[in-house]
C-alpha positions as CSV (number, residue, x, y, z in Angstrom):
1,R,-51.3,9.6,81.2
2,L,-49.8,6.5,81.4
3,E,-50.9,3.7,84.0
4,Y,-49.0,0.8,84.8
5,T,-49.5,-2.5,87.0
6,V,-46.5,-4.9,87.4
7,T,-47.6,-8.3,88.3
8,G,-45.3,-11.1,89.9
9,E,-45.2,-14.9,89.0
10,D,-47.3,-15.8,92.4
11,G,-50.4,-13.4,90.8
12,S,-49.4,-10.4,93.6
13,V,-49.2,-7.0,92.5
14,L,-45.3,-5.8,92.6
15,G,-46.0,-2.0,91.4
16,R,-48.7,0.1,90.4
17,D,-49.0,4.0,89.5
18,S,-49.7,6.5,86.7
19,V,-47.7,9.3,85.2
20,V,-49.0,12.5,83.6
21,F,-46.8,14.2,80.8
22,S,-47.7,16.8,78.6
23,E,-45.1,17.5,75.9
24,P,-45.4,14.7,73.1
25,R,-42.2,12.7,72.1
26,T,-41.1,13.1,75.7
27,P,-39.5,9.6,77.1
28,V,-41.3,8.3,80.3
29,R,-39.9,6.4,83.1
30,L,-41.5,4.3,84.7
31,G,-40.1,2.1,87.8
32,W,-41.3,0.2,91.1
33,K,-39.7,-0.9,94.1
34,Q,-39.6,-4.8,93.5
35,Q,-38.8,-6.7,97.0
36,D,-39.2,-10.3,96.0
37,G,-40.7,-12.4,93.4
38,K,-39.7,-12.2,89.3
39,V,-42.3,-10.4,87.0
40,L,-44.6,-12.1,85.0
41,K,-46.2,-9.3,83.1
42,I,-46.4,-5.4,82.7
43,E,-49.8,-3.5,81.9
44,L,-49.7,-0.2,80.0
45,V,-52.6,1.7,79.3
46,A,-51.8,5.0,77.7
47,S,-54.8,7.7,77.3
48,D,-54.9,11.2,75.7
49,P,-56.6,14.1,77.0
50,D,-59.5,13.0,74.3
51,G,-59.9,9.8,76.5
52,I,-59.0,7.7,73.5
53,R,-57.1,4.5,75.5
54,D,-54.5,2.4,74.2
55,P,-53.6,-0.8,76.2
56,L,-50.1,-2.8,75.8
57,V,-49.0,-6.1,77.8
58,L,-45.3,-7.1,78.1
59,I,-45.0,-10.5,79.2
60,P,-41.4,-11.3,79.9
61,W,-42.1,-14.3,81.9
62,R,-40.5,-17.7,80.6
63,Y,-40.3,-21.1,82.6
64,H,-37.8,-23.5,81.5
65,I,-39.0,-27.1,82.5
66,P,-35.8,-28.9,83.8
67,H,-35.5,-32.5,82.6
68,Q,-33.4,-35.2,81.6
69,E,-32.1,-35.4,77.9
70,V,-34.3,-38.0,75.6
71,E,-31.2,-39.9,73.9
72,F,-32.0,-40.6,69.9
73,E,-30.5,-43.2,68.0
74,T,-28.1,-41.6,65.3
75,G,-29.8,-40.1,62.5
76,K,-33.2,-41.0,64.1
77,W,-35.9,-39.1,65.6
78,D,-38.2,-42.1,66.9
79,I,-38.5,-42.0,70.9
80,R,-37.5,-45.2,72.3
81,P,-39.4,-47.2,75.1
82,S,-36.5,-46.7,77.0
83,E,-36.6,-42.9,77.1
84,R,-40.2,-42.6,77.8
85,P,-39.8,-42.4,81.6
86,K,-37.8,-39.2,81.0
87,L,-40.7,-37.5,79.0
88,E,-42.8,-38.6,82.1
89,D,-41.0,-37.1,84.3
90,S,-41.1,-33.7,82.0
91,Y,-44.8,-34.2,81.4
92,R,-45.5,-34.2,85.2
93,L,-43.2,-30.5,85.6
94,L,-45.2,-29.3,82.9
95,Q,-48.6,-30.0,84.2
96,K,-47.1,-28.5,87.5
97,G,-46.1,-25.1,85.6
98,I,-49.9,-25.1,83.9
99,R,-51.6,-25.9,87.1
100,K,-49.1,-22.5,88.7
101,Y,-49.3,-19.9,85.6
102,G,-52.2,-20.8,83.4
103,K,-54.6,-19.2,85.9
104,L,-52.8,-16.0,85.4
105,L,-52.1,-15.8,81.2
106,E,-52.7,-18.1,78.5
107,V,-49.4,-20.5,78.6
108,K,-47.7,-22.2,75.5
109,L,-45.0,-24.9,75.1
110,Y,-42.2,-24.1,72.9
111,I,-39.9,-27.0,72.2
112,A,-36.6,-26.3,70.6
113,G,-34.4,-29.2,69.4
114,Y,-30.3,-29.1,69.1
115,T,-27.6,-31.8,67.8
116,D,-23.9,-32.0,68.0
117,T,-21.7,-31.0,65.2
118,V,-21.4,-34.6,63.5
119,A,-22.7,-34.2,59.9
120,A,-23.3,-31.2,57.8
121,A,-25.5,-28.6,59.3
122,D,-28.3,-28.4,56.7
123,Y,-28.9,-32.1,58.0
124,N,-28.7,-31.3,61.6
125,L,-31.1,-28.3,61.2
126,Q,-33.5,-31.1,59.9
127,L,-33.0,-33.3,62.3
128,S,-33.4,-31.7,65.2
129,G,-36.7,-30.1,64.1
130,K,-38.1,-33.8,63.7
131,R,-36.8,-34.6,67.3
132,A,-38.8,-31.4,68.6
133,L,-41.8,-32.6,67.0
134,A,-41.3,-36.2,68.1
135,I,-41.2,-34.8,71.6
136,A,-44.2,-32.3,71.1
137,R,-46.2,-35.0,69.8
138,Y,-45.1,-37.2,72.7
139,F,-46.6,-34.5,74.9
140,R,-49.5,-33.9,73.0
141,D,-50.6,-37.4,72.8
142,K,-50.2,-37.6,76.9
143,G,-52.9,-35.1,76.6
144,F,-50.9,-31.6,77.1
145,R,-54.1,-29.5,75.5
146,H,-52.3,-26.1,75.7
147,P,-50.4,-24.7,72.4
148,I,-47.2,-26.2,71.2
149,F,-44.6,-24.7,69.0
150,Y,-41.6,-26.7,68.1
151,Q,-38.2,-25.7,66.0
152,G,-35.0,-27.3,65.2
153,F,-31.9,-25.1,65.5
154,G,-29.3,-27.9,64.4
155,E,-26.1,-27.0,65.7
156,R,-26.6,-23.9,66.4
157,G,-26.7,-22.6,70.4
158,L,-23.9,-25.4,71.3
159,K,-23.9,-26.0,75.1
160,V,-20.7,-27.0,74.6
161,P,-18.5,-25.5,71.9
162,T,-16.7,-27.9,69.8
163,P,-15.0,-28.1,66.5
164,D,-16.8,-29.5,63.4
165,E,-17.6,-33.3,63.5
166,T,-17.6,-33.5,67.2
167,D,-19.5,-36.2,68.5
168,E,-20.7,-34.3,72.1
169,P,-23.6,-35.8,73.9
170,R,-24.3,-32.4,76.0
171,N,-25.3,-30.7,72.7
172,R,-27.8,-33.1,71.6
173,R,-30.4,-31.4,73.5
174,A,-33.8,-30.1,73.7
175,E,-35.3,-27.1,75.7
176,Y,-38.8,-27.1,76.9
177,V,-40.0,-23.6,77.5
178,L,-43.6,-22.5,79.2
179,A,-44.3,-19.0,77.9
180,A,-47.0,-16.6,76.7
181,E,-44.7,-15.4,73.8
182,P,-42.0,-17.1,71.7
183,P,-39.2,-17.3,74.0
184,G,-35.8,-15.5,73.2
185,L,-33.3,-18.1,72.9
186,D,-29.5,-17.7,72.9
187,V,-28.8,-19.0,69.2
188,P,-26.3,-17.2,67.4
189,G,-27.9,-16.3,63.9
190,A,-31.1,-18.7,64.0
191,V,-34.5,-17.0,62.8
192,S,-37.3,-18.0,65.2
193,R,-39.3,-19.9,62.7
194,W,-42.0,-21.8,65.2
195,K,-44.3,-24.4,63.9
196,R,-47.2,-25.1,65.9
197,L,-48.4,-28.4,66.3
198,R,-51.7,-29.4,64.9
């Protein structure tokens, strides 16, 4: 038997049912009719005739925090006083997201940093990581107590495709994502190496 429960972002049950199957290695199709809302999590419990149960929780949910980009000086990662109001606004949105979703699951913050194509790719990779770390520390110092992970992706995942050595401010950006598991980001060829802020 396979039992499943689908929970929405507001905590409501979007679907619940069980399926009985007898043939081993036979695919089982699950489905539910969803009117409104987004899926927060899917809980599956498989059990055999002897009553041995195996639970699995899938959490496809992600919440991207809309924000203004912090502008860093060329080659630097210090957050200038003039840029702090942008992070203050983002922090308020983070807290709002935590209040809404933190009751339903263990929420973590993922900060991904990116650069434009000026300078060498290896240099940009390190620079984007240092900038993501600077933002992560800022949120921690403000009092964000949930786990924070950060990673730099350099000039991979350009928001605006450009040739090499192109100064494009829209590519110097960061993503703030609340999620229960590491988010899938559209970054060609990148390897997920999230570091936890201690």
